[in-house]
C-alpha positions as CSV (number, residue, x, y, z in Angstrom):
1,X,-48.2,88.2,-13.2
2,X,-49.4,84.6,-12.4
3,X,-52.9,84.0,-11.0
4,X,-51.3,83.0,-7.7
5,X,-49.2,86.1,-7.5
6,X,-52.2,88.3,-8.3
7,X,-54.2,86.6,-5.6
8,X,-51.3,86.9,-3.0
9,X,-51.0,90.6,-3.9
10,X,-54.7,91.2,-3.2
11,X,-54.6,89.1,0.0
12,X,-51.6,91.1,1.2
13,X,-53.3,94.4,0.4
14,X,-56.5,93.3,2.1
15,X,-54.6,92.3,5.3
16,X,-54.1,96.0,5.9
17,X,-57.6,97.2,5.1
18,X,-59.8,98.0,8.1
19,X,-63.0,97.5,6.2
20,X,-66.1,95.4,6.6
21,X,-65.9,94.2,3.0
22,X,-62.6,92.4,3.5
23,X,-64.3,88.9,3.6
24,X,-66.1,89.5,0.4
25,X,-63.0,90.8,-1.3
26,X,-61.0,87.8,-0.1
27,X,-63.6,85.5,-1.5
28,X,-63.6,87.4,-4.8
29,X,-59.8,87.1,-5.0
30,X,-60.1,83.4,-4.4
31,X,-62.9,83.1,-6.9
32,X,-60.7,84.8,-9.5
33,X,-57.8,82.5,-8.6
34,X,-60.0,79.4,-9.1
35,X,-61.4,80.8,-12.3
36,X,-57.9,80.9,-13.8
37,X,-57.6,77.1,-13.7
38,X,-59.7,74.5,-15.4
39,X,-59.1,71.3,-13.5
40,X,-60.0,70.9,-9.8
41,X,-56.6,69.5,-9.0
42,X,-54.9,72.6,-10.5
43,X,-57.2,74.8,-8.3
44,X,-56.3,72.8,-5.2
45,X,-52.6,73.3,-5.9
46,X,-53.0,77.0,-6.5
47,X,-55.0,77.4,-3.3
48,X,-52.4,75.5,-1.4
49,X,-49.7,77.9,-2.7
50,X,-51.7,80.9,-1.5
51,X,-52.2,79.2,1.9
52,X,-48.5,78.4,2.2
53,X,-47.5,82.0,1.5
54,X,-50.0,83.4,3.9
55,X,-48.6,81.1,6.6
56,X,-45.1,82.2,5.8
57,X,-45.9,85.9,5.8
58,X,-44.5,87.3,9.1
59,X,-46.7,90.3,9.0
60,X,-50.0,88.5,8.8
61,X,-49.2,84.9,9.8
62,X,-51.0,83.9,13.1
63,X,-53.4,86.8,12.9
64,X,-57.2,86.5,12.8
65,X,-57.0,87.6,9.2
66,X,-54.6,84.7,8.4
67,X,-56.9,82.3,10.1
68,X,-59.8,83.6,8.1
69,X,-57.9,83.0,4.8
70,X,-56.8,79.6,6.1
71,X,-60.4,78.5,6.8
72,X,-61.6,79.9,3.5
73,X,-59.0,78.2,1.5
74,X,-59.4,74.9,3.3
75,X,-63.2,74.9,2.7
76,X,-62.6,75.5,-1.0
77,X,-60.0,72.7,-1.2
78,X,-62.4,70.2,0.6
79,X,-65.2,71.1,-1.8
80,X,-62.8,70.7,-4.8
81,X,-61.4,67.4,-3.6
82,X,-64.9,65.9,-3.5
83,X,-65.3,66.9,-7.2
84,X,-61.8,65.7,-8.3
């Protein structure tokens, strides 16, 4: 399973979890995804793939959960783009 697939699997699972630790667990999944890539540009692309899939997911797209993932990913991408 690719790092992006693993992250998407975790995000999809967490979208159905009514738990106060979801934000922490999303961040952990994104940290793991970023850790799988060495270059900032590779990390940005991987994060964009996750963001694209979350947007396309009919079950979670447009929900507060999807917006949280979107904001989290965009913040990470902005931070990485400054380093690249």
